[in-house]
N, C-alpha and C positions, 0 to 999 in steps of 0.2 A: 811265414810270420806267425807268431804265436798270439795268444789273446792279449789285448791291451791291458796294462795295469794302470791303476790310478796315478802312479808316479812312473813316468816313462823316462827313457834315456834321451829324449829330445829336448832337454833343457840346456841350451847352449850357454846362456849367460848366468846360470845359477838362479833364475827366477822361478816363478810358478809354472808348473807344467799342466797342459790340458790333455784330456784323453784323446786318443787318435780318432775315435768315432763319436760323433755327437748325435744322440738319438732324440728326436723331437718328442715322440710319445714314449714315456718311460714304461708304460704297461706292455706286457707281452701280448703279441698278436694271437687272437683266437680265430681259428678257421671254422666255417660252418659245420664241418664234419665233426668237430670236437665238442659241440654243444649237445648235451643229452636231451632227448625229447621228453623224457619222463619228468624233468625239472620244470618244464613250461606249464604254467597254470593259466587257463583262459578264464577271465572274469567276464561274466555276462551281466548286462543290465537287467534288473528285474522290471517287468512290466506291471503297471498298476492293475489292480483287479477292476474289471469293467463293470461288475455288478454293484460296486460301491458308488453311491452318488457323490459327486464332488460338491463341497460346500464352500462358498466363497465368503470369507470373513473380512470385512473392511479393516484396513490398517488405521488405528486411532490417529496416528500422526499428530501434526500440530493443530491448534484450534482453528476452526473455520473462519473466525473473524479476527482480523489483526487488532492488536492492542498497542496504544501509544507507549513510547519509552517513558514518558513522564505524564503526569495527570494534566488534562486540559480543563481549565475552568476560567470563565470570564464572568464578570458581573456587569449589570447595566442599570441605569436609572434614567427615567422613571420605569417602573416595572412593565407598564404597557402604555401605548400611545393612543390618543383619542383625537380623531379629526372630525370636524363639522364643516362640510363644504357647501357653499352657496354659489358665489360667483368669482371670488378672488382666490388667488393662489395662497396656500397655507404651508408654512415651513415649520418643522419641529426638530429639535435637537435631541439626540440620544447620547448619553455619556456612557462610554464603555471603558472598563479598566481590567487589567490582567490580575487575577487573583491566584494565578499559579506561581510556581517558584522558578520557572524558566522563561526565556524569551518565546513569544508566540507571534505568529502572523495572523492578522484578522482581515477578512474581506467581506464586504457587504454583497450578498448574492441576489438581492431583490426580493420581491414579494413571493410568498408561498402559494397563494391562491389568486386566481384571476378574476374573482368576482368584483373586487374593488376597481379593476381596470375598466369595467363597463361604464362607470360614471365619471372617471377622472384619469388623468395621465400622471404617472408616478415616476419620481427620480430619487435615487439615493446616492449620496456622495460621502466620502471619496470613492471613486469607481475602482481604483486599484487597491491591492492589499497594502497594509501598513504594519510595521513592526511595533510591537508593544512590549516594553520591558515590565518586569514584575512590579506592581504597584502604580504604574503610570496610567494616565487617563488620556482618552482620545474622544473626539466628538464625531458623531455620524449624523449627517443631516438627511431628513426625509421630507420631500416636498410633494404636494399634490395640487394639481391644477384641474378644476372641474371642466368638463367638456361643454361645448356650446349648446348641445341639445339636452333635454331633461334626462335625468338618470333613470334607467329601467329598474333599478333596485333601490329600496329605501335605505338599507344599511348593509354593511358587510363586516365580517370578522375575518381578518387575514393575518398573516405573520410575516415579519421581516426576517429573512434568513441570514444568519451570520456564520461564516466558516472560520474555524480557528485551527491552526496546526503549528507544531514546533518546527524549527529549522532542521532540515535533513531527516524528516520523519515522513513515512508514507501514509500515516493515519491522519484523517481530517475529522474534526468534531464539528457538528452543525448545531447551532443554537437558534431558537425561534423567539422573536420578540412579538408578543401579541399586539395587534392594531385593531381598533374599533373605528369604523367609518360610518358617519351619518350623512346622507345626502339630503340637503335641504331643498334641492331643486327637483326632487322626485315628484312625479305626477302619476297617481294611480291610474290604471287602465279603466275605461268605461265599464260599468257593471255588466253589460251584455257580452263582453269579450272574456275569453279565458276560461 
């Protein structure tokens, strides 16, 4: 049998003819003896010089503190709260409104300093966070009930901490409302102590 031609004689019905031998790899086979050794180039990795000190430079990357997607701003009235505690429970209202352009969640996180807790028990409500639309107003109540025993401090300056954040944002802004507390049931220690 001779070499196969692209068009062979085995077309019985006048259709397309296939070659007699189908080769999966169309490239010619190269044997190892046919590869010249002179054409092989060996690339070696260069070693760094051991005498040169390595200097590590930090990658500037993203900023270290996250920034909110939109500005966080709330306003409150009165600008500070003042409590005068003697025997009865005192409740004051703080009006908070959203001065930002987007919806924010606000939550009352309690007092910033524990000095005022020495002479009174404190509660702030609502305890859960609440949604505040731009321009809308919400009321936060702060109550103080004096303890049965005399206060160990005459006055205290503390802060009511408010947390605000946008929906689906990982950044939380903290705001502090100043509170001045005067304890009328304070009894100073005897002059010989302290």
